[in-house]
Phi, psi and omega in degrees: 000139176299140189297322181291324177297325185286321179298313182292325181300310180307313187284352176085011182262161177222144186240128186238116184251132183232113169251172171147171191281167181304134177083010173284346179101018183309303187300310177307313180287316181303310184302312186289330177296309180300319179300317188289317184269353182065033179265168180275131173260136180238116176262093189293328184293330179297327184286321168291334174291329179290321177295311180302324180289322178296317183298314174304311182296325183261010180060037180261128183292143187285359183261348180279081182302315182293314179300321175288331172293318177298321175296315184298317187289320182278342186282140176265099182254120177234141180252107192251120177308141170232188186294156176053037173076009178293180176200139171258138172263119184244127181234109170063038178086355187254134176276105183241037185296317182279325186297319181288358181252016181282149184307327179297314182296311188290346175280325177274335191299330180291328177291316176299320182282353180286337186279130186294337182278326174294318179304308184305319180289316182282331174291326176300319186284325186291316180295318178297320184289332180274343187296129177073010181238162174273117184227154160242119181244137171246162178165211176241347183220029185292301184291338184260336188227310194288292181239065182302342185264002188303139183293329175234129183234125180235139170245109179270148172211165183201164173294158181297327178295315180298312181302312187294323181299308179299321177291319172303310176296331175292320181293319181299313191296334182264359174099000186279148178270155182150177179237159181298314184301322187293310179302322182301305182303320176296314175299320176297320174296325180289322176311306183299311181290320172300322184274340181254358175294154185294313183274113173048066175291156179298122176194157173291136176290154182305327183255020171274164181253121186277127175232118180276117177267008183296125177075003185251137181283159181305317178309308187293326183292313180303318178297323181290313181299325179296320174298313181301315179303308180305314180295321180296324184294309183292329175294317173297329175276350173303000000 
């Protein structure tokens, strides 16, 4: 058995990694899963969005990998639990929970996250957050890079049309203007950037369980993941 995994077992901590493309339901499912299990929820995507927010705020080009990496290293990014399984994103003392979900951030975040230097800095922070704790962490490279020894690895997916519909409905609910077709095109563009980037591209870990959430409600997805996690736990304890 891997030494790192054995050490975590001794510490009593469990790590659940959830990856997948934008709009697959990662955040919704991960939050609910963490709530039910009483685990810490870590949204890695929010951290990349926080760096993107800072870059725009400081007029730092999203193509400047070295500058963005310094920004990521120096930024004090905290994920603070709130009621009903929610989470506040605090960056350098400012609550940016809502600001990082604005369309401009969504348009830029894949470029910011494509830089190897930025990923290196944020992966270091993410691993520190998860160390010695029961966590549910979601993102695009959690099972492959951030927590490669996680006991349970899930890769959520859905059709582009389904993901675009979900994201469009979220935007409408928040009062943002736009069209379904525009959202679909943006998601397709982000998929391409995430899947083809040189640094830690989006892909399922070899030992992950792929779950297609197309037409499936959050409750059923959570139940399925709980079953997978229980099977993984029994296997590791054997």
